[in-house]
C-alpha positions as CSV (number, residue, x, y, z in Angstrom):
1,M,24.6,-6.4,-7.5
2,D,27.3,-5.6,-4.8
3,Q,28.4,-2.5,-6.4
4,T,24.8,-1.4,-7.0
5,S,24.2,-2.2,-3.1
6,K,26.9,-0.1,-1.8
7,A,26.2,2.7,-4.2
8,A,22.0,2.9,-3.6
9,A,20.7,5.7,-1.3
10,Y,17.2,4.7,0.3
11,G,14.1,6.5,1.8
12,C,10.9,5.6,2.7
13,F,7.2,7.4,2.7
14,L,6.3,5.6,5.9
15,L,1.9,6.1,5.6
16,V,0.2,6.0,9.2
17,P,-3.3,5.4,8.5
18,L,-5.4,7.6,10.8
19,K,-9.0,8.3,11.3
20,F,-10.7,11.3,13.0
21,D,-14.5,12.6,13.6
22,P,-15.3,16.3,12.0
23,E,-16.3,17.7,15.7
24,S,-12.9,17.0,17.4
25,L,-10.8,17.7,14.4
26,N,-8.5,20.7,15.3
27,L,-7.9,22.2,11.6
28,E,-6.6,25.6,12.7
29,R,-4.0,23.9,14.4
30,L,-2.9,21.9,11.7
31,E,-3.2,25.0,9.4
32,Q,-0.6,26.2,11.5
33,A,1.6,24.0,11.9
34,G,1.8,23.0,8.1
35,S,1.1,24.5,4.8
36,P,-1.4,22.9,2.0
37,V,0.7,20.8,-0.6
38,P,0.2,22.0,-4.2
39,M,-0.5,19.0,-6.8
40,T,1.8,19.5,-9.5
41,T,2.3,16.2,-11.2
42,M,2.2,15.5,-14.4
43,D,1.4,11.7,-14.0
44,L,-2.5,12.3,-13.2
45,N,-5.4,13.9,-15.2
46,E,-6.3,17.0,-14.3
47,N,-9.7,15.9,-12.7
48,V,-7.9,13.3,-10.7
49,K,-5.5,16.2,-9.4
50,A,-8.1,18.2,-8.6
51,M,-9.4,15.7,-5.7
52,L,-6.2,16.2,-4.0
53,D,-6.0,19.9,-4.9
54,P,-6.1,22.4,-1.5
55,S,-7.4,25.2,-3.7
56,S,-10.5,23.0,-4.9
57,S,-13.1,23.7,-2.5
58,E,-15.0,19.9,-3.7
59,A,-11.3,18.3,-3.1
60,A,-11.9,14.5,-1.9
61,G,-8.9,15.5,0.6
62,R,-5.7,17.7,0.9
63,G,-2.5,17.6,2.3
64,Y,-0.2,19.5,4.6
65,A,3.5,19.6,4.5
66,I,4.6,19.2,8.5
67,P,8.0,20.7,8.7
68,L,10.9,18.9,11.2
69,P,10.7,21.2,13.9
70,A,6.9,20.8,14.6
71,L,7.1,17.1,14.1
72,A,10.1,16.4,16.4
73,A,9.0,19.7,18.8
74,S,7.7,17.0,21.3
75,L,10.9,15.2,21.5
76,G,13.1,17.9,23.5
77,P,14.5,21.2,22.3
78,Q,17.8,19.8,20.8
79,A,15.9,17.0,18.7
80,G,16.8,17.3,15.4
81,G,15.8,14.9,12.3
82,A,19.0,12.1,13.4
83,F,17.4,9.0,14.9
84,Q,18.9,5.6,15.5
85,V,16.6,2.3,15.7
86,S,18.2,-0.6,17.6
87,D,16.6,-4.6,16.8
88,G,18.1,-7.8,17.8
89,T,20.7,-7.6,14.7
90,G,21.9,-4.4,15.5
91,T,21.4,-0.5,15.7
92,F,20.7,1.4,12.5
93,S,21.1,5.0,12.1
94,F,17.6,6.7,9.9
95,A,17.1,10.6,9.1
96,L,13.5,12.1,9.5
97,G,12.6,15.2,7.0
98,D,9.6,17.5,6.7
99,S,6.7,15.3,6.4
100,W,3.1,15.5,5.3
101,V,-0.7,14.8,6.7
102,Y,-3.2,14.1,4.2
103,L,-7.1,14.6,5.0
104,F,-9.9,13.2,3.3
105,R,-13.6,13.9,3.6
106,T,-14.4,10.3,4.3
107,R,-13.3,10.9,7.9
108,V,-9.6,9.5,7.5
109,A,-6.1,10.7,7.2
110,F,-2.8,9.5,6.6
111,L,0.6,10.8,8.5
112,C,3.5,10.3,5.7
113,L,6.9,10.3,7.6
114,N,10.2,11.0,5.5
115,L,12.7,9.0,6.3
116,S,15.9,8.2,4.8
117,F,18.4,6.0,5.4
118,P,22.3,4.2,4.8
119,R,21.1,0.8,5.2
120,V,17.4,-0.9,4.1
121,E,18.1,-3.2,7.1
122,A,16.8,0.3,9.2
123,L,13.6,0.3,7.6
124,K,13.2,-3.5,8.4
125,A,14.0,-2.3,12.3
126,I,11.4,0.4,12.3
127,C,8.9,-1.9,10.6
128,N,9.4,-5.6,11.8
129,P,7.3,-7.0,9.0
130,G,5.3,-10.2,9.6
131,W,4.7,-9.7,13.1
132,A,2.5,-7.9,15.5
133,H,4.4,-6.6,17.8
134,N,7.9,-4.9,17.6
135,A,10.7,-4.6,20.3
136,A,12.9,-2.2,18.6
137,R,14.1,1.0,20.7
138,F,14.4,4.3,19.0
139,S,16.9,7.2,20.2
140,W,17.2,10.4,18.8
141,L,20.6,12.1,18.6
142,D,21.6,15.5,19.7
143,P,23.9,17.9,17.8
144,A,26.7,16.4,19.6
145,G,25.6,12.4,18.7
146,E,24.3,11.4,22.1
147,P,21.8,9.4,21.4
148,H,17.9,10.0,23.6
149,P,15.7,7.3,24.4
150,F,12.5,8.1,23.3
151,S,8.8,6.0,22.8
152,M,7.5,6.0,19.1
153,E,4.2,5.4,20.1
154,E,4.2,8.8,22.5
155,W,5.6,10.6,20.4
156,L,3.3,9.8,17.7
157,S,0.4,10.5,20.0
158,A,1.8,13.8,21.5
159,F,1.5,15.4,18.2
160,L,-1.2,13.6,16.6
161,E,-3.9,13.9,19.2
162,P,-3.7,17.8,19.9
163,L,-4.6,17.6,16.1
164,G,-7.6,15.6,16.7
165,L,-6.5,12.5,14.8
166,R,-6.2,8.9,16.1
167,K,-5.3,5.6,15.8
168,F,-7.3,3.9,12.8
169,F,-8.0,0.7,14.7
170,D,-8.7,1.2,18.0
171,G,-6.6,-1.2,21.2
172,G,-3.3,-1.4,22.2
173,S,-1.2,-2.1,18.9
174,S,1.3,0.0,17.4
175,Y,0.6,3.2,14.9
176,L,3.1,1.6,12.5
177,L,1.4,-1.8,12.9
178,D,-0.6,-1.4,9.5
179,A,1.8,1.5,8.2
180,Y,2.0,1.1,4.2
181,A,5.6,1.2,3.4
182,Y,6.5,3.4,0.6
183,I,9.8,2.4,-0.5
184,F,12.4,4.0,-3.0
185,A,16.2,3.4,-3.7
186,V,18.5,5.2,-5.7
187,V,21.1,3.7,-7.7
188,P,23.8,5.1,-10.5
189,Q,23.3,2.4,-13.0
190,W,20.5,2.3,-15.6
191,F,19.5,-1.3,-16.5
192,D,19.7,-3.5,-19.0
193,R,17.4,-6.5,-18.1
194,L,14.1,-6.4,-16.5
195,E,15.5,-9.4,-14.1
196,Q,17.8,-6.5,-12.4
197,M,15.4,-4.0,-11.6
198,R,12.8,-7.3,-10.2
199,S,15.3,-8.8,-7.8
200,I,16.5,-5.2,-6.4
201,V,12.8,-4.4,-6.0
202,F,11.8,-7.5,-4.5
203,N,14.4,-7.0,-1.8
204,L,13.3,-3.4,-1.4
205,H,9.9,-5.2,-0.4
206,K,11.4,-7.8,2.1
207,M,13.4,-5.0,3.4
208,M,17.1,-6.9,3.1
209,P,20.0,-5.9,1.1
210,L,20.0,-5.7,-2.4
211,E,22.7,-8.3,-2.8
212,T,21.1,-10.9,-0.7
213,P,19.8,-13.4,-3.0
214,M,15.9,-13.7,-2.5
215,E,13.4,-16.0,-3.6
216,D,9.3,-16.5,-2.1
217,G,6.9,-18.5,-4.2
218,A,4.6,-18.2,-1.2
219,E,4.0,-14.2,-1.5
220,E,0.8,-14.2,-4.2
221,D,0.3,-10.4,-4.0
222,I,3.1,-9.5,-5.8
223,R,2.5,-7.8,-9.1
224,Y,5.9,-5.5,-11.1
225,V,5.9,-2.5,-13.3
226,Y,8.4,-0.9,-15.2
227,A,9.6,1.9,-17.4
228,A,9.6,2.0,-21.0
229,K,13.0,1.0,-22.5
230,N,15.1,4.1,-23.0
231,Q,15.8,3.9,-26.7
232,D,18.7,6.4,-26.2
233,Q,20.1,4.7,-23.5
234,N,19.1,1.4,-24.5
235,A,17.8,0.5,-20.7
236,Y,15.5,1.0,-18.2
237,R,15.5,3.7,-15.6
238,W,12.7,2.4,-13.1
239,G,10.8,-0.5,-11.9
240,C,8.9,-1.4,-9.2
241,C,7.3,-4.0,-6.8
242,I,3.6,-3.7,-5.9
243,T,2.1,-5.6,-2.7
244,S,-0.7,-5.2,-0.2
245,Q,1.5,-3.5,2.2
246,T,4.7,-2.3,0.6
247,I,5.6,-0.4,-3.1
248,S,9.3,-0.5,-3.7
249,Y,11.1,1.4,-6.6
250,V,14.7,1.4,-8.2
251,V,15.3,4.5,-9.9
252,A,18.6,5.1,-11.6
253,D,20.3,8.5,-11.4
254,G,23.3,9.0,-13.1
255,Q,24.3,12.5,-10.9
256,M,23.1,10.0,-7.3
257,D,20.8,13.3,-6.9
258,F,19.0,11.6,-4.0
259,A,17.0,14.6,-3.0
260,A,15.3,15.8,-6.1
261,Q,14.5,12.1,-6.5
262,R,12.8,11.9,-3.5
263,D,10.9,15.0,-4.2
264,A,9.8,13.5,-7.2
265,Q,8.4,10.2,-5.7
266,A,6.7,12.7,-3.4
267,A,5.4,14.4,-6.2
268,D,4.6,12.0,-8.7
269,G,4.2,8.7,-6.8
270,L,2.8,9.5,-3.3
271,P,-0.8,11.0,-5.0
272,V,-1.1,7.4,-6.3
273,V,-0.7,5.5,-3.6
274,L,-2.8,7.6,-1.1
275,L,-5.7,7.4,-3.6
276,S,-5.8,3.9,-3.3
277,L,-5.3,3.6,0.3
278,Y,-7.6,6.3,1.0
279,E,-10.4,4.0,-0.9
280,K,-9.4,1.3,1.0
281,Y,-9.4,2.8,4.4
282,T,-12.8,4.5,4.0
283,C,-14.3,1.3,3.4
284,L,-13.1,0.1,6.7
285,R,-14.0,3.4,8.4
286,F,-17.7,3.3,6.7
287,T,-17.5,-0.4,8.4
288,Q,-16.6,1.2,12.0
289,L,-18.9,3.9,11.5
290,I,-22.0,1.5,11.0
291,T,-21.3,-0.9,13.8
292,R,-21.6,2.3,16.0
293,M,-24.1,4.4,14.2
294,K,-27.4,6.1,15.8
295,K,-30.7,5.6,13.7
296,E,-30.9,9.0,13.0
297,Q,-27.9,8.4,11.3
298,V,-28.7,6.1,8.5
299,K,-29.3,8.5,5.8
300,E,-26.2,10.7,6.6
301,L,-24.1,8.2,6.2
302,K,-25.6,6.6,2.8
303,E,-25.3,10.1,1.7
304,L,-21.5,10.0,2.8
305,M,-21.1,6.9,0.7
306,L,-22.9,8.0,-2.1
307,N,-20.8,10.8,-2.6
308,F,-17.8,8.8,-1.9
309,Q,-18.3,6.1,-4.8
310,A,-19.7,8.7,-7.1
311,F,-16.5,11.4,-6.5
312,G,-14.3,9.7,-4.7
313,T,-13.3,7.0,-6.5
314,V,-10.9,6.6,-9.6
315,A,-10.9,4.1,-12.2
316,P,-7.3,3.1,-13.6
317,A,-8.6,3.8,-16.7
318,N,-9.4,7.6,-15.7
319,L,-5.8,7.8,-13.6
320,S,-3.2,9.2,-16.1
321,R,-2.1,9.5,-19.5
322,W,0.6,7.3,-18.8
323,H,-0.2,3.5,-19.1
324,N,2.7,2.2,-16.3
325,V,1.0,4.3,-13.7
326,K,-2.4,3.2,-14.9
327,Q,-1.0,-0.1,-14.2
328,I,0.5,1.0,-10.7
329,Y,-2.6,2.4,-9.6
330,A,-5.1,-0.7,-11.2
331,N,-2.3,-3.4,-9.3
332,L,-2.8,-1.5,-5.9
333,L,-6.4,-1.7,-6.0
334,E,-6.1,-5.2,-6.8
335,V,-3.8,-6.4,-4.4
336,N,-5.5,-4.8,-1.6
337,D,-9.3,-5.9,-3.2
338,I,-10.8,-2.4,-2.7
339,P,-13.3,-2.8,-5.4
340,A,-14.7,-5.5,-3.4
341,A,-14.3,-3.4,-0.2
342,V,-16.7,-1.0,-1.8
343,Q,-19.0,-3.2,-3.0
344,D,-19.9,-4.5,0.4
345,V,-19.8,-1.6,2.5
346,S,-22.5,-0.2,-0.3
347,A,-24.4,-3.7,0.4
348,K,-24.1,-3.2,4.3
349,L,-25.9,0.4,3.7
350,N,-28.5,-0.7,1.4
351,I,-29.6,-3.2,4.1
352,L,-29.4,-1.0,6.7
353,T,-31.3,1.6,4.4
354,A,-34.0,-0.8,3.6
355,R,-34.3,-1.7,7.1
356,Q,-34.5,1.9,8.6
357,E,-37.4,3.0,5.6
358,A,-39.3,-0.6,6.6
359,I,-39.2,0.7,10.0
360,E,-40.7,4.0,9.0
361,H,-43.0,2.9,6.7
362,A,-44.6,0.9,9.4
363,R,-44.5,3.8,11.7
364,S,-46.5,5.7,9.0
365,E,-49.0,3.1,8.7
366,T,-50.0,3.1,12.4
367,V,-50.6,6.7,12.4
368,I,-52.7,6.5,9.1
369,N,-54.5,3.8,10.9
370,L,-54.8,5.9,13.8
371,I,-56.0,8.9,11.8
372,T,-58.6,7.1,10.1
373,L,-59.9,5.0,13.5
374,F,-60.5,8.6,14.5
375,G,-62.0,10.2,11.4
376,I,-64.8,7.1,11.2
377,V,-65.6,8.1,14.8
378,S,-66.1,11.7,13.9
379,I,-68.0,10.9,10.9
380,L,-70.4,8.7,12.8
381,A,-70.8,11.4,15.8
382,S,-71.3,14.1,12.4
383,V,-74.2,11.6,11.0
384,L,-75.8,11.4,14.7
385,S,-75.6,15.1,15.2
386,I,-77.2,15.5,11.6
387,V,-80.2,13.0,11.9
388,Q,-80.9,14.7,16.0
389,I,-81.0,18.4,14.3
390,L,-83.3,17.1,11.3
391,A,-85.3,14.9,13.6
392,D,-85.3,18.5,15.7
393,G,-85.9,20.6,12.5
394,D,-88.6,23.0,10.5
395,L,-88.9,22.7,7.1
396,L,-86.6,25.4,6.4
397,I,-83.6,22.9,8.0
398,W,-84.7,20.3,5.8
399,V,-85.0,22.1,2.4
400,S,-81.1,23.7,3.4
401,T,-79.7,20.2,3.9
402,I,-81.3,18.7,0.6
403,L,-80.1,21.9,-1.8
404,T,-76.6,21.5,0.2
405,T,-76.3,17.9,-0.4
406,V,-77.4,18.1,-4.3
407,M,-75.0,21.3,-4.5
408,L,-72.3,19.1,-3.2
409,A,-73.1,16.2,-5.3
410,L,-73.5,17.8,-8.6
411,V,-69.9,19.7,-8.0
412,T,-68.5,16.3,-7.4
413,V,-69.8,15.1,-10.6
414,L,-68.6,18.3,-12.5
415,A,-65.1,17.8,-11.3
416,I,-64.8,14.0,-12.4
417,L,-66.0,14.8,-15.5
418,R,-63.6,17.5,-16.0
419,R,-60.8,15.5,-15.3
């Protein structure tokens, strides 16, 4: 384990949940800053890939690759990809690479920060898991290696707000408080036993060194998924640990090509995680919109929810041709309790729709009653007018009235008989 830890290379996609309103989204600026992300993975079925395909007009969402210069522009002209984070345990270096922004039709979005670091403790300092506040201090390094302190919150706000993207939860909490950590480690040796991978990915989930003995029976939301055993190597190549706040992969690569493995994780694994988080935060977004919507927005929100349920959700059985990929997705849905969240929001919208229909029905009945009342008054006035005309009329008026009444009666009887 010691040798594995020393040889390992670490990376993380930090998925920051965001929200937006259609009228404030600056899509033109986002398209200028980044380029569309194509769906090239073979781990997803074609109809699921279409949900994130930028060329599809019916896609549930689409991604934009944001180059590093655009991300670091607000930090200063000398800012590159080298950073430091300091907490009470020490100072750790990490690197920022080209990242992604994913937008979804349900008014949720994700900033996927592409991080790498020589020690996994750097990620623990960045995220401070298990705590609502983080006292970590961040610095970017200039070409000479000199640190320049900056505020993580101000940096993210400076990049996101001009695009019309906002922190998902209002208030003074950090952008990173609700970030989902997609962690991966690349090691040179394949694994003979599942227990080896289980130990490593659990430590990654805890953001602790791989050689640290770790056990925690209190965590009940942990699921493990592994690759099938390679018959030529007689060993396992990868395994992962899934929780409600992290997914952790360990991947064996004899060449230790970290860049290639990172690209593979971004192309194959990231869309699976994004689809599950999109469903989770769509339910939370609908809850936000329900509490603030006006009466005339009920039908619009109901239609948005129906489209989401019909076309925006994916059952694990339909996700992939590979069983372990379906397992990963199913576990992501389970540990985040997403099916129950979808049903809860649907029930709330049904209640609001029924209430709105009852109000509209009562309003319609009131209008009908008023029309009926005026009709009765009009009929009485007409009867009085006819009586007055007949009382003052001659024989011709009486004959015309009687013939007209007889003709109307005959037409009514014939219409009833034909029907």
